[in-house]
N, C-alpha and C positions, 0 to 999 in steps of 0.2 A: 850759345844760347839760341843762335839761329836755326839749328837743326831741330829745336823743338817747337818752331813757329810754322804756321801753314799761311797761305795766302788769305787775306782778309776779304771777307764778304759780307756786305751790308745791303739790307733791303732799300735804303734810300740815302744815296750818297750825297744827295743835294742838302741834307739836313746836316749842319755842322754838329748839332748836339748829338744826333743819331750816331754820327761817326765817332765822336768821342765816346760816348757810351760804349760802343761796339769795341773799340780798341781797349777800353778800360775791362771790358768783359773778358778779353782774351788774354790781357796780363793777369788778370785776377785768377784766370784758370791756370795760368803757367805759374803763379806762385803756389796755389793750393795742391798742385800736382808736383811741386818741387822740381818742375824743370827751372824755375828761377828760384835760388835758394835763399834762406834768411841771411841777410846782410850783403847780399850780391848786388854789384853795382848794374844799374839798368842804363843800357846806352840808347838814348832816344834816336839817334842817327840809324842805328842798326835795326831797330823796331820800324822806323819808317821806311828803310829800304825794303824790309821783308814784307812789311803789310802793303807796300805800295803807295804810300801817302806822304804828306809831307810832314815835317817835323811838328808843326803847330797842333794838330789834333793830338798826337802822342804825347807832347808837354801838357796839354790840358787833361788828358786822361790819367796822367801821373799826379797832377793836382788833385783830380778827384779822388784817386786811390790813397793819396795823402789824408784827405779829410776822412776816409774810412779806416785809417791807422794801418794800411798795408805798405805803404811806402814811406820813407823818409826822404825828403827833398832838403839837401845840406847845402847851404851857399858856398859857391867856389869849389864845390867837390861832386855834386850830381846827384842823382836819384838812386836809392838804395832800397832793397827789399826791407821792410822793417824785421827786427828781431822778435817775431811774434812768441809768445808763451802761452801755455794753457788758460792763464788767467784772462788774457785777452778775449779768448773764446767764451769762457764762463760769464764774463761781464757783458759781451755782446747778447749772449742768450737771455741773461737775467734781465736786462734792459728791454730787450724785444718782449720778452713775457710780460713785463709791467704794462707795455703799450697795448699788445693784442688782448691782454685782461681787460682794459678799460673798454676795448671795442666790444668783447664779449658781454660784459657786464651791461652794456647799453643795449646790445642786441637782445637779450633775454625780453626786455620789454617792447622792443621795436620790430622783431623779425615777424614776417608774414607767416601763415599757415602754408601758403604755397612753397616758399623757401625752406621751411621746416621739412616738409615732404621731399624736397630736393636734396636737402641734406641726408635724410633717411636714405634716398636711393644711393647717394655717394657713399654713405658709410656701409651699406650692405655689399655694394660692389667691391670696396676695399678689403671688406673682412672676407670675400669669396676669393680674393687674389692668392694665387700661390707661385712658386718660383718657375712655373712653365709659362707664365704670362710675362708679357713684356713689361719691364720696369717702368718705362716711360708711360705707359698707360696708366699706371697707378700713381705717378708723380702728377699726372694731369688731374686725376681724380681728387688727390689731396688739396692740390692747388685751387681747384673749384671749391672745395669744402670750406678752406679758410677764407677764400675770397668772398664767398657770400655772407659769411659771419662778419668780416670786416667791413662790407659794403652796408650792411644792416646796421651796424652799431658804430661806426666810424663817421666823424666829421670830414670835410674835405682835408683839413689839416692833419687829422690823424691817420686818415689813410695815406697823406704823403709821406708821413713820418715811417709808417709800417713798410711803405715801398721801398724807402731809402734804406732802412735797416736790413730789410729782406735782399736787397740787390748786392749787398756787400759780402755775401756768401753765396758761392754758386748753387743754384739750386739742386743739381744732380747730385753735388758733393753732400749735402745735407741729408737727401733721400737715401743716398747709398748708405749713408752712416746709420740710420735708423734701422736698415734692414727690413722695414715692413714687418716688425716684430709683432707678436700678439699684444705686447704691452702697448706698442703705438696704436693699435687698432682699438684697444680698451679705452685709450685716453680720448679717441674720436667720439667712441659711443658715450662716455661719461659726458663730454662737453654737449654733445646733442641731446642728452637725456635732460641737463639743466636747463638748455634753452628750451625744450618742451614744456618744462615745469615753470618757466618764466622766473626761474631763480638765478639772478644775476651774480650774487654771491659765489655760488658754487660754479657757475660758468668761468666767472674769472679766475677763481683758483684753479680750476682744471686747466684753463687756457694757459696761465703761466707756467704752471708745472710741465705741461706739454712741450712748451719752448724750452725750459730749463733742461728737460730730459734729452732733447735734441743736442743742445749744447754739450751735455756729458758724453752722449753716443758720438759726436763729431769729434771731441778730444780723442775718445779712445780709438776711433777709425784712423786719425792722423798719426796717433802713437803707433798703432800697429803697422802703419805703413811706412815707419822710420821717418817722418816729417820733422822731428826733433833731434834725429841722429845725424842729419845732413848739413 
């Protein structure tokens, strides 16, 4: 396991929560890249040594990952990578879709014309993206697109739930799975069209379907990578 890990770098190691979150992000990435296999025991001592931290933030990170369904902490046995199956991901994205649908429906009546114009610019830039462009750039554009909608339509609590659900799937894995297909871009355009028309019902349905399509694409991407064969 240690060969799959690199040194831990965090922006502010004085923050205990930041350190926990950063460690959780590293472990999450190891799980989805299959460097940590389903059912494999996770050794907190080894992780702490490789990351150069104490065992406490590692244990806290494992508790966080257990709350996300990615890790099973078993009394007197230790922590193990959960035996994830496709339904786990379908359920995640279905739940995520329902939450972002609420934000999109509200945004249809609340979003400003300035934000709608910004969404238009973002959609056009994503539509113009091709395989010669940097993937990280279009990921950033996509993040900005959805953040504007969620900010416009979400209460503080709703936005917190969205952030929590989104954080449990590595962002780069989700975006790679969609491959920035024409279908994904058409979904963005449909959401924006509904928002411009102030049609909350269509915006909600389009947002939910967009999220659920991401879940299906992610499952197929993981299947193709041999995630469930290991």
